C-alpha positions as CSV (number, residue, x, y, z in Angstrom):
1,M,2.9,-40.1,0.2
2,S,6.6,-40.2,1.8
3,A,7.9,-39.0,5.0
4,V,9.8,-36.4,2.8
5,D,6.6,-34.8,1.4
6,K,4.7,-34.6,4.6
7,A,7.8,-32.4,6.0
8,K,7.5,-30.5,3.0
9,N,4.1,-29.5,2.8
10,K,4.4,-28.8,6.5
11,A,6.5,-26.8,6.3
12,D,5.1,-24.2,3.7
13,E,1.9,-24.2,5.6
14,L,3.7,-23.3,8.1
15,A,6.1,-20.4,6.1
16,G,2.6,-19.5,4.8
17,R,1.1,-19.0,8.2
18,A,3.6,-17.1,9.3
19,K,3.7,-14.7,6.5
20,E,-0.3,-14.5,7.0
21,K,0.1,-13.8,11.1
22,S,3.3,-11.5,10.1
23,G,0.7,-9.3,7.4
24,K,-2.0,-9.1,9.4
25,A,0.3,-8.0,12.8
26,T,1.6,-5.2,10.3
27,G,-1.2,-4.1,8.4
28,D,0.8,-6.0,5.5
29,E,-2.4,-6.8,3.5
30,D,-0.3,-8.4,0.5
31,R,1.8,-10.5,2.8
32,E,-1.3,-11.6,4.5
33,A,-2.8,-12.6,0.9
34,E,0.5,-14.6,0.3
35,G,0.5,-16.2,3.1
36,K,-3.2,-17.8,2.3
37,A,-2.0,-18.5,-1.0
38,D,1.1,-20.3,0.2
39,R,-1.1,-22.2,2.6
40,A,-3.8,-22.8,-0.1
41,K,-0.8,-24.3,-2.5
42,A,0.3,-26.9,0.5
43,D,-2.9,-27.8,1.2
44,L,-3.7,-29.2,-2.5
45,K,0.3,-30.3,-2.9
46,S,-0.9,-32.4,-0.2
47,A,-4.5,-33.5,-1.0
48,G,-2.7,-34.1,-4.7
49,E,-0.5,-36.6,-2.7
50,K,-3.1,-38.0,-1.2
51,V,-5.0,-39.2,-4.1
52,K,-2.0,-40.4,-5.5
53,D,-1.5,-43.0,-2.4
54,A,-5.3,-44.1,-2.8
55,F,-4.6,-45.0,-6.2
56,R,-1.8,-46.9,-5.3
57,K,-3.6,-49.2,-2.6
């Protein structure tokens, strides 16, 4: 996984975490769910990159 991909995945995860926290703070369940979905998407991307790296070795 390249450093750029890691940075993008981390940025997506942090953005999702921020959405989740702001949704929880304001009581906006839709925004909270959107944040959780964004975090899950970032986790899946990261896992996919790790799998690709494992096959390259």
